[in-house]
N, C-alpha and C positions, 0 to 999 in steps of 0.2 A: 414491661416497658410501657410508659404512657404514650398517648397519641402525640404529645408534644415533641416526642423524640423521633417521630416518623414523618417522612415526606412521601409525596407521590412523584414518581419519575414521569418523563414525557410519555412513556408507554403505558401509564396507568398502573405500574407495579409499585406496591408499597415498599419503600426502602428505608434503611437506617439513615439517620440524619448525618449532616456533614461532619459532625464531631467524631463519627466512627472512624477508626484508623484505616487508612487505605492499605492495600496489600504490601506495598514497598516502603511504607513510612519508616524512616530511619536508615534506609539504604543509601549509600553514596555512589555516584557514578561520575567518573572522570572521562570526558569525551575529548579525544583528539582527532575527531573525524570531520571531514568537510563534505560539501555538496549535499547529497540527499540520503543515500542508503544508510550510512552510519548515524547521521543526525536524526533520521526517521526512527531508528530503533531507540535512540536515547529519548526522543520525544514520547514514545509510548511508555517507556519506563518512568518518565516524569509524570505522565498521566496517572500511573499506578501509585504515585506517591514518593518516588525516589527523588533525592536532591541531586540534580545534574549540574556539574560544573563543566562548561564547555571552554576549552583552552584553544584559542585561535592564534595563528602566527601573527606577528606585528602587522602584516599586510591585510589581515582579516581572512575569514573563510572565503574561498573563491566564489561560493554561492552568492555572496553579497553583490557580485558584479553581474549576475544573470538577470537580464530583463528582456522581455519581448518588446516589439515596436510600440505596443500600447502602453507599456509601463516605463518607457525610457525616461520620462520626466519625473517619475516618483522618487522621493528621497531614499527609499529603501526597496530592495528586491522583494517582490511578493513571495517568491519561492523561499527565500531566506526567512522571511517573517513567518510563513506557514509552518516550517519545520523546526523552528527554534524557540517557540513560545515556552514559557514556564521554566526556562533554564537560567542559571547564573552564567554570565559570559565574561571572560577575562582574556587578556592577551599574554602570551608567553612564548619566548623564542627558545624552542627546544634544540636549536643548533648550537646554543651556548652551554658551557658547563653549568652555569648557574640555573639555566632553564631546565636542564635535565635533572639536576639535583632537586629542583622544586617538584618535578613530576614524581620522583622517587619518594619524596617526603609525603606528597599527597596520597600516593599509592598505599602507604602503610595503613591509612585509615579508610581506604576505599573498598567497596564490594565489587565494583565492575569497572573495567577499563575498556574503552572502545576506540579503535583506531582504523584508519582507512588509507594508510600509505601503501605505496607499491611494495610487493614482497621484498624483504631484505633491508628496507630503509630503517625500520625501527630497531632491528638488530645492530645495524651499523651505528646508530645513535646511542646504543646502550640501553634501549627501552624495549627490547624484545620480550617475548612471553617468559622465557626461562629466567631472565634477570628480574622481571617484576614479580613472578611467583616465588622466587627465592626470597624476595623482600617481604612478600605477603602471601603465604601459602594458601590462604582462603580466597584469593582474588579470582574473579572470573574475567579472563582476558578475552575480549571479543574483537575479531579482525575481519574487515571487508576487503576483498580484492576484486579485480576485474575478471581474471581467468584462473585463479588458484595459484598455488605455490609450487607446482610441478616444473619440470625442466622446460616445457614449452610455455605454459601459462604465465610463469613468473617473468618472462621476458616481454609480455604483452601488456600494453596499457588498455584499459577498458572503460568506456562510458556507456550509458544506456543504449544509445543509437548503434554503436559499434557492436555491442553484445546482441542486440536484436538481429543484426545482420548475420553475425557469425553463428548464432545459435539456431538458425533456421526459421526464426519467428517471422522475419520479413518475407521469406519465401512463400509462406502460406497466407499472407495478408494482402488484401487488395482484390481486384476484380479479374476474372479470367481473361487472359490475353493481354493484360495490362502490366506495367512494371510493378515490381515488388514494392510494398508500402509498409512503413513502420506504424506501430500503434501511435495514436495521436498525442500521447503524454508519456512521461518517463515511467512506464509500467514496471520495468525490471528493477529500477532503483527503488520504487515504492514497495514492491513485493519483497525485495531484499531486506528492507527495514523490518518488515513483519517476520521474515524468516530468522533474521539475526535476533530479534526480540524473543522469539519463542525458544531459540537455542540458549539464550542467556537465562531465561526463566527456568528452563529445565535444569541448567547447571546450578542455579541458586537453590532449587529444590533439593537436588542431591547434596549440595554443600551443607544444607541444614541438617541432613541426615548423617553425613560422613565427616564434615569439617574440612573437606578437601576442595580446593579450587579447581578450575578447569580452563582450557583454551578452546574457545568457540571460533571456528573459521567458516566463512561463507563467501562464495564468489558470485558475482552477477551472472556469470556463465552457468553455474550450477542451478541458480534460481530460474534462469530463463529456460533451461532444459526441463526442469521439474514442472514448470507451468505448462509445458507442451507434452506432458505424459501421454495423453490420448493419441494425438497424431503421430508422435514418434513411435509408440508401440504399434500403431496400425501400419506404419511404414515397415517396421521390422518384420511384421507378420505377412505383409503382402508384397513388399518390394516396390510399391507404387508411391511416388511422390503425390501427396494430396493436391488437388487443383485448388487454386485460389477461388474462394466462394463469395467474395464481395460481401453483401449484406444478407447472405443466406446462411443458415445453419447447415454445415456440410453433411450431417448425419441423418437429417430428417426433413420432411416436407409435408405440408406447407409450414415453413418456419423461415420467413423472409420479410423484407421490407417491400410493401406493395404500394403502388401509386393509386391515389384516390382522385376525387374531383379537384382538390386544391393542394395536395401535398402527399405525404406518405404516412402509412401506419405500419408498425411492425406487428406481425401476427404469428403465433406459434400454435398450430392446431393439428399436430400430427398424431396425437393419441386418438385411437379409433372413436371413442365417445365424443371427443372434442371435434374431430373431423366431421362426424355426422351432424352435430349441432351447428357447426360453422356453415356447412353447406346449406342447411335449412335457413339460417339467418340471412345469408346472401342470396337466397332464392335461386340456387343452382343445383337442383336435384339430379340433373344430367351427369354431374361429376361423379356421383355414386355409381352410375352404370358404366362409366367409361373404363374399359379394361386397362388403360394406361395408368390408372390411378387406383387400382384395386388392392394394392399392398403398399406397405411403407417403402420398401426398396424401389418399387416401380415408380412411386411418386418422386423419389430422389432422382432416379434415372431420367424421368420425363419432367423434371422441374420446370424447364423453359415453357413447355406447353401448359403445364398446370398454372404457372404464374400468369401467363397471358389470359387464361380463362378466368382466373380469379379477378385480375385487374379490370377485365371487361365489366364485371359485376360491380366492383368497388367504385368505378367511375361515376356511379349514380349519386354518391354522397361525398361529403367532406370527410377528411381524415378524423377530425374530432368526433363527428357523429358516429363513425364506424367504431372507433375506440370505445366510446361510451356504451354503445349497443352491445358490443362483444363482451366487455367487462361486466356489464349488467347481467349477462347470461353465464358468467363464470368462466369465460374463455380468456386466454392469455393474449393480451393486446396492449400496445403502448405507442405513444407518440415520440417522434424524434425531437428532443428538446435541446435548445442551446442553453448556455449557462445563465442567461437572463431568466429563462423560464424555469430552470432547475432551482435556482436560488430563491425564486419567488413562489415556488410550488408549495401548496399546503402540506404535501407529504413531507417535503424537506423540513418544513417548520414543525410538523408533528414529531418527527424523529429527533428534532433539536440538533441537526447536524452542523449547522453554521453557527460559529461563535464569533463574538467581536469584543474588542476593547479599544475604545477610542477610534483611531483610524486604521487599526489593525484587525485582521480577520484570521480565523482558523477553522479547521474541520475537526470535529471531535473524534476521539478514539472510537472506532466502530464497535468495540467490545462493550457490552453492558453487563455490569455486575449488579444483579438485582438487589443484593443485600448491602450494597455499598454505594454511597453517593460520590461520584467523581466530580470534582469541582469544575465550575465553568472555566473558560479560558483564562489562564494566568499569563501576565506579561513577562517577557524575559527581563533579566536584570543585568544591564551592561555595567560592569564594575571595573574599577581600575585601582591599582595600588596593592600592596601586600595584604590589606585587610580583606580583599576578596577571597584570597586563598586561605588565610587564617580563619575566616568565618566558616569556610567549608570544613576545616579540620575540627572546629569546636562544636560541630553539630552533635546532638545526642545520638549515640549509637544504640538504638533500642534492641537490636537483635544480636549484639556481640555475644560470642560464646564465652 
């Protein structure tokens, strides 16, 4: 291959040019999901080359209505924009016979179907997994719910904040002695999108080997519990509810946010070699001799005293100075940045995370395929009329058996 067919990725890796086929080129995805979790999975599939047709109800995806106070005057919801780039979007009323028939027609040519209705709704509409797989046995039917399809979970409606509360996530988040706190963004929704995506990809891989479709189900509750594998297993082994640890890493010390002369710096220096180097850099040799800090567990137990001693030394300089010094010596340190700082950061630019098209923005797929160029942000295509659906059906099916 000549050099003209090769480009360099933002990470300096030589990659095939954009004409190289992406992993899911020719695959069709029908998305009947709303909000974040299901659309997030479809977004990742679109990044890998799948043609995604998002079918919204006549009133639109509920996500279109979500805006913070800062975004209330914007013509479109930033959350909707972020999770629906690169898709074809059309409206279809699946509560009507004609709408359901249209879905069944589309399913005959689809590889993946994604839905996020409450358990039982799709079955009542005649669009359940058994019906769709009978129509297309190679279909991967992917479903997102709040709390699963069991006797208890099927009756519960779940959104990210409720699941954070019910799963124990909020109980372990926040500061000691203070009320429980949720994570500051929809972490469960976002993680659920990734989980659903890898379930779909695993099913597509097996389908290429066996020709058999699959039903992939994931709940926000399942994902929230899996994200907490460490603390849940610790509780089961000790019977002790973990204390809220604020901005401290609960399993090690020093691994905390520390006050400096003008702000805070986050430092993780609990590995023995790092601890000794850190103590030397902040000029606190007495900490090495203090029996309260002689082992890792003792540092955790005596965290309050250790933090006070460290902050006394850090008060001599600004947070940026400390972060720069510690990083220069190979230690783990970072500044607490807001989104203005993050989006302007040279590191963010280096990894090419932020993408834009006109007035719209997105965050790229975090997965890098070093031998494949994934395209820059592609705008969604808001379509209307029958041609939107017919165009999806007429796509070339490169991987048909």
